C-alpha positions in Angstrom: -34.1 47.3 -35.2 -33.4 44.9 -37.6 -29.7 44.0 -38.7 -27.5 42.3 -41.3 -24.2 41.1 -40.9 -22.4 40.5 -43.9 -19.3 38.2 -43.2 -17.5 35.6 -45.8 -18.1 32.5 -43.8 -15.2 30.7 -45.3 -12.9 30.7 -42.2 -13.6 30.7 -38.3 -11.7 32.0 -36.3 -12.4 35.5 -33.9 -14.8 37.3 -36.7 -16.9 34.1 -36.6 -17.2 33.4 -33.2 -17.9 36.9 -32.8 -20.6 36.4 -35.2 -21.5 33.2 -33.3 -22.1 35.4 -30.1 -23.9 37.6 -31.9 -26.4 35.4 -33.3 -26.9 32.9 -29.6 -26.5 35.4 -27.3 -29.1 38.0 -29.0 -31.8 37.3 -26.4 -29.5 40.0 -24.3 -30.0 42.8 -26.6 -33.7 42.1 -27.7 -33.4 45.3 -30.0 -31.7 44.3 -32.3 -32.7 41.6 -34.6 -29.7 39.6 -36.4 -30.2 38.7 -39.7 -26.5 36.9 -41.5 -25.4 37.0 -45.1 -22.6 34.5 -46.2 -20.8 33.8 -49.1 -19.5 30.2 -47.8 -21.3 27.9 -45.9 -19.4 25.7 -43.2 -18.9 25.6 -39.5 -20.5 29.5 -39.6 -23.3 28.8 -41.1 -23.9 25.7 -39.2 -23.8 27.5 -35.8 -25.9 30.0 -36.9 -28.7 28.0 -38.3 -28.3 26.0 -35.1 -28.5 28.8 -33.0 -32.1 30.0 -35.1 -31.2 32.8 -36.5 -31.7 33.3 -40.8 -28.7 32.6 -42.6 -28.9 33.8 -46.3 -26.2 32.5 -48.9 -25.3 35.3 -51.3 -23.1 32.4 -53.5 -19.3 31.9 -53.5 -17.1 34.5 -54.5 -13.4 34.7 -55.4 -11.4 38.3 -56.1 -9.9 36.5 -59.4 -13.3 35.7 -60.9 -15.2 39.3 -61.1 -18.6 37.9 -62.1 -18.8 35.9 -58.8 -18.3 39.5 -57.4 -21.3 40.5 -59.7 -23.1 37.8 -58.7 -23.1 38.2 -55.1 -23.7 41.7 -55.0 -27.0 41.1 -57.3 -27.9 38.4 -55.3 -27.6 41.1 -51.7 -29.6 44.0 -53.7 -31.9 41.0 -54.2 -32.0 39.8 -50.0 -32.4 43.7 -49.5 -35.3 44.3 -51.4 -37.4 41.5 -50.1 -35.8 41.5 -46.5 -35.6 45.0 -45.8 -33.0 46.1 -42.5 -32.0 49.4 -41.2 -28.4 49.2 -40.2 -26.4 46.6 -42.8 -22.6 45.7 -41.2 -19.8 44.4 -43.5 -17.2 42.8 -41.4 -14.0 43.2 -42.7 -12.4 45.3 -45.7 -13.3 42.5 -48.0 -16.9 42.4 -47.1 -16.7 45.9 -47.8 -14.8 46.2 -51.0 -17.4 43.0 -52.2 -20.4 44.1 -50.9 -20.2 48.1 -49.6 -21.5 49.1 -53.3 -23.7 46.6 -53.8 -25.2 48.1 -50.0 -25.1 51.8 -51.3 -26.9 50.8 -54.6 -30.0 49.1 -53.2 -30.7 52.3 -51.3 -30.6 54.2 -54.6 -32.7 52.2 -56.7 -35.2 51.8 -54.0 -34.3 48.3 -53.1 -35.2 49.5 -49.7 -37.8 52.2 -48.2 -35.1 54.3 -47.2 -31.1 54.7 -47.3 -29.8 52.5 -44.5 -26.5 53.3 -42.8 -23.5 51.2 -43.5 -21.3 50.1 -40.9 -18.1 49.1 -41.5 -17.1 46.2 -38.2 -12.9 46.3 -38.4 -11.4 43.3 -36.9 -7.5 44.5 -37.4 -5.6 47.7 -38.1 -5.9 48.8 -41.8 -2.9 49.7 -43.7 -4.1 51.6 -46.2 -1.7 50.0 -48.6 -3.0 46.4 -49.9 -4.5 46.6 -52.8 -8.2 45.1 -51.2 -8.0 47.6 -48.4 -7.9 50.1 -51.3 -10.5 49.2 -52.5 -12.6 49.0 -49.5 -11.5 52.4 -48.8 -13.9 53.2 -51.9 -17.1 52.7 -50.4 -17.4 55.1 -47.3 -19.1 53.8 -44.9 -21.5 55.9 -42.1 -19.8 54.6 -39.3 -16.6 52.2 -38.0 -16.7 50.1 -35.0 -13.0 49.2 -34.4 -12.7 45.9 -31.9 -9.9 47.8 -29.7 -8.1 50.6 -29.4 -5.1 49.3 -31.5 -7.2 49.2 -34.1 -9.0 52.3 -33.8 -4.9 54.1 -33.7 -4.8 52.9 -37.7 -8.3 53.7 -39.0 -6.8 57.2 -40.7 -5.4 54.6 -43.5 -8.8 53.7 -44.6 -11.4 55.9 -43.0 -9.9 59.2 -41.8 -13.2 61.3 -41.3 -15.8 58.7 -40.5 -17.8 58.5 -36.8 -16.0 55.4 -35.2 -16.4 53.7 -31.8 -14.2 50.9 -29.9 -16.4 48.2 -28.9 -14.5 45.0 -27.1 -16.4 41.6 -28.5 -19.1 40.3 -26.6 -18.2 37.0 -25.5 -20.6 34.4 -24.6 -20.4 33.7 -20.9 -23.5 32.1 -20.0 -22.5 28.9 -22.0 -19.1 28.4 -19.9 -21.2 28.4 -16.6 -23.5 26.3 -18.0 -20.8 23.7 -19.2 -19.6 24.4 -15.9 -22.5 23.1 -13.6 -23.0 20.6 -16.2 -19.7 19.2 -15.4 -20.3 19.8 -11.4 -17.0 22.0 -11.5 -17.0 24.5 -8.6 -16.3 28.1 -9.5 -12.7 27.6 -7.7 -9.7 25.9 -9.5 -8.4 25.7 -5.9 -11.3 23.7 -4.5 -10.9 19.5 -4.7 -14.2 19.3 -6.7 -12.2 21.6 -9.6 -9.1 19.4 -9.2 -10.8 16.1 -9.2 -13.1 17.3 -12.1 -9.7 18.5 -14.3 -8.5 15.1 -14.0 -11.4 13.2 -15.6 -11.8 16.2 -18.4 -7.8 15.5 -19.7 -8.4 11.4 -20.1 -12.1 12.9 -21.8 -10.6 15.6 -23.4 -7.0 13.5 -25.3 -9.2 10.3 -24.9 -5.6 8.8 -23.0 -4.6 8.7 -19.6 -2.0 11.8 -19.4 0.5 11.9 -15.6 -2.5 13.9 -13.5 -0.4 15.5 -12.2 1.2 17.5 -14.8 0.9 20.8 -15.8 -0.9 21.5 -18.9 -0.1 24.5 -20.8 -2.6 25.2 -23.8 -2.8 27.5 -27.1 -6.2 27.5 -29.3 -5.5 29.9 -32.0 -5.5 29.5 -36.2 -2.6 27.5 -37.4 -0.8 30.9 -39.1 2.8 32.0 -38.2 1.6 34.9 -36.5 0.2 33.7 -33.6 4.2 32.7 -32.6 3.7 28.5 -32.5 7.4 28.4 -32.9 8.6 30.7 -30.5 6.2 28.9 -28.2 8.1 25.6 -29.1 11.8 27.4 -28.6 10.7 28.5 -25.6 9.7 24.9 -24.2 12.9 23.8 -25.5 15.0 25.9 -23.2 12.2 23.7 -20.1 13.3 20.4 -21.6 14.7 19.0 -18.3 12.0 20.5 -16.0 9.6 17.4 -15.7 5.9 17.7 -15.1 5.1 19.7 -18.2 3.3 19.3 -21.5 1.7 21.6 -24.2 -1.6 21.5 -26.1 -1.9 23.2 -29.7 -5.6 23.6 -30.7 -6.9 24.8 -33.7 -6.7 22.9 -37.4 -5.6 24.5 -40.6 -7.8 26.0 -42.6 -5.6 26.8 -45.8 -3.1 24.9 -47.5 -0.4 27.5 -46.5 -1.8 26.7 -42.6 -1.2 22.8 -43.6 2.3 23.9 -44.7 3.1 25.6 -41.9 1.8 23.2 -39.4 4.1 20.7 -40.8 6.5 22.7 -40.2 5.9 23.4 -36.7 5.5 20.2 -36.5 9.1 19.3 -37.9 10.4 22.1 -35.3 9.2 20.3 -31.9 10.3 16.6 -33.0 13.9 18.5 -33.9 13.8 20.3 -30.5 13.3 17.0 -28.7 9.8 18.0 -27.4 8.0 15.8 -29.7 6.5 13.7 -27.2 4.9 16.5 -24.7 3.9 18.2 -27.6 0.2 17.6 -28.6 -1.2 18.5 -32.1 -5.3 19.1 -31.0 -6.5 20.0 -34.8 -9.9 21.8 -34.6 -11.9 20.6 -32.2 -15.7 21.0 -31.6 -14.6 20.9 -27.3 -12.7 23.4 -26.3 -14.0 24.9 -23.4 -13.5 21.2 -21.7 -9.6 21.8 -23.0 -9.8 24.9 -21.6 -10.9 23.2 -17.8 -8.2 20.8 -18.2 -5.0 22.9 -18.9 -3.6 25.2 -16.4 -1.4 28.0 -18.3 -2.8 29.8 -21.4 0.5 30.7 -24.0 -0.1 32.6 -27.1 3.2 34.9 -27.7 2.1 36.2 -31.2 5.1 37.4 -32.6 3.5 40.7 -34.9 0.1 42.7 -33.3 -3.0 41.2 -32.9 -5.9 43.2 -32.7 -7.6 41.9 -30.2 -7.8 38.2 -29.0 -11.1 36.6 -28.1 -9.2 33.3 -26.9 -7.5 35.5 -24.1 -10.9 36.6 -23.1 -11.5 32.9 -22.9 -9.1 31.5 -20.7 -9.1 34.4 -18.5 -13.1 33.5 -18.1 -11.4 29.6 -17.6 -9.5 31.1 -14.5 -6.1 30.3 -16.6 -2.7 33.0 -16.6 -2.8 34.2 -19.7 0.8 34.7 -21.6 1.6 36.2 -24.2 3.7 38.8 -25.6 3.7 42.9 -25.1 2.0 44.0 -28.2 -1.4 44.9 -29.9 -4.4 44.4 -28.6 -3.3 41.7 -25.7 -1.8 45.0 -24.2 -5.8 46.0 -23.5 -6.3 42.8 -22.4 -3.7 41.4 -19.7 -2.3 43.0 -16.7 0.0 42.3 -13.9 -3.3 40.9 -12.1 -4.4 38.3 -14.3 -1.7 37.1 -16.5 2.5 37.9 -17.6 3.4 40.4 -20.7 7.2 39.2 -22.2 9.2 41.2 -24.6 8.5 40.1 -28.2 10.2 37.4 -30.1 12.4 36.6 -26.8 12.6 32.7 -26.6 14.1 33.0 -23.4 12.0 35.6 -21.3 9.3 33.3 -22.8 10.9 30.3 -21.2 11.6 31.9 -17.7 7.9 33.1 -17.5 6.5 29.8 -17.7 9.2 27.7 -15.6 8.3 30.3 -12.9 4.7 29.7 -13.6 4.9 25.8 -13.8 6.5 25.7 -10.6 4.5 28.2 -8.8 1.2 26.9 -8.3 0.2 29.6 -6.1 1.4 31.9 -8.4 -1.5 30.3 -11.4 -3.9 30.5 -8.8 -3.3 34.2 -7.8 -3.2 35.0 -11.6 -6.1 32.7 -12.3 -8.8 34.4 -9.8 -8.7 37.3 -11.2 -9.2 36.3 -14.7 -13.3 35.9 -14.6 -13.1 39.8 -13.0 -11.2 41.1 -15.7 -13.0 38.7 -18.7 -16.2 40.9 -17.6 -14.7 44.0 -17.1 -13.8 44.0 -21.1 -16.4 42.0 -22.5 -19.9 41.1 -20.4 -22.4 40.6 -23.2 -24.8 42.5 -22.2 -22.8 45.8 -22.0 -21.2 45.2 -25.0 -24.2 44.5 -26.8 -25.9 47.2 -25.7 -23.0 49.6 -26.7 -23.4 48.2 -30.0 -27.2 48.6 -30.7 -26.5 52.1 -29.4 -23.6 52.7 -32.0 -26.5 51.3 -34.7 -29.3 53.5 -33.7 -27.3 56.9 -33.7 -25.7 56.1 -37.1 -29.1 55.3 -38.4 -30.6 58.4 -36.5 -27.7 60.7 -38.1 -28.5 58.7 -41.7 -31.7 59.7 -41.5 -31.2 63.5 -40.5 -29.1 63.6 -43.7 
């Protein structure tokens, strides 16, 4: 089954991590043969090509420049004529709005041998009010994949009568195990081998020598307000008298608004008197190494996020996860592997972090349950099988129509 995935490609976050996983782990589900069509060259296109999958560039699209939309749609129709596929998948309302009409008209004009299903993969809960969502709503897909039940709760705002299924994102677990083996890590954080290797990992990750007994709190996320950096810093400021902790923020600013926000939160850290204990590490290619070196994962979202692949990755690294009780996080974090704190409550967040910093046994107990929870939700073999089954059913229904 030939599957064409369409996305923008100019940013890098959860959607792009998923696409990279579909490419890198494709041997786990050989019945799906993925191809990717992107509008922008960048980190995602480079990763996909490195994984050895076909990547086509549809040309840069700016919605305010309508001719770029027409040009990209024309290129997609040409691509479908040259490289027929069985299923077309638009990732997000943006891709559905831009390319949904071209995917439909390709079948009508004979660019493919028979009509093929159009699937919209939603990575956030649509509200149905934004002009882009209203535009996407004009092209009805044959099926919808929702990345969480939280996203599915909002599906009626966009496609109320379209067959849909909730499928958690497959997460690449094999590469984590390879990293562990390459670096000589045991699979238990409490083992002496892990503790020795963690010290080396901290030094290599930061290219400095931080105190060996420091408890490291890490957040890996886009540099955008909803990820809760301000709230995180306010909570940390309540621990200023507590020794032996530092915090790493991992993620680079990708847009001008994110650049401004990054400067703002750096200023907040300095103003709160914790600037020397908070490190802004920027965009990194060695996130696994950083997660290995850390002790606590904290990402206190201030508005609901649809899922959170970084939570799954933290659980796989046996890190206790601390986040706010809202959105897709409620489907990932439970009392066995982390702590859910009330939204927008720096005092509660600070108390939670204090307890975890001081209690190594609690960190260890929560961390040991993480890999099991991550596999339960996002095992790549099972999840890619669910994706393939959904595509097969949608294709069958389309051909029978």
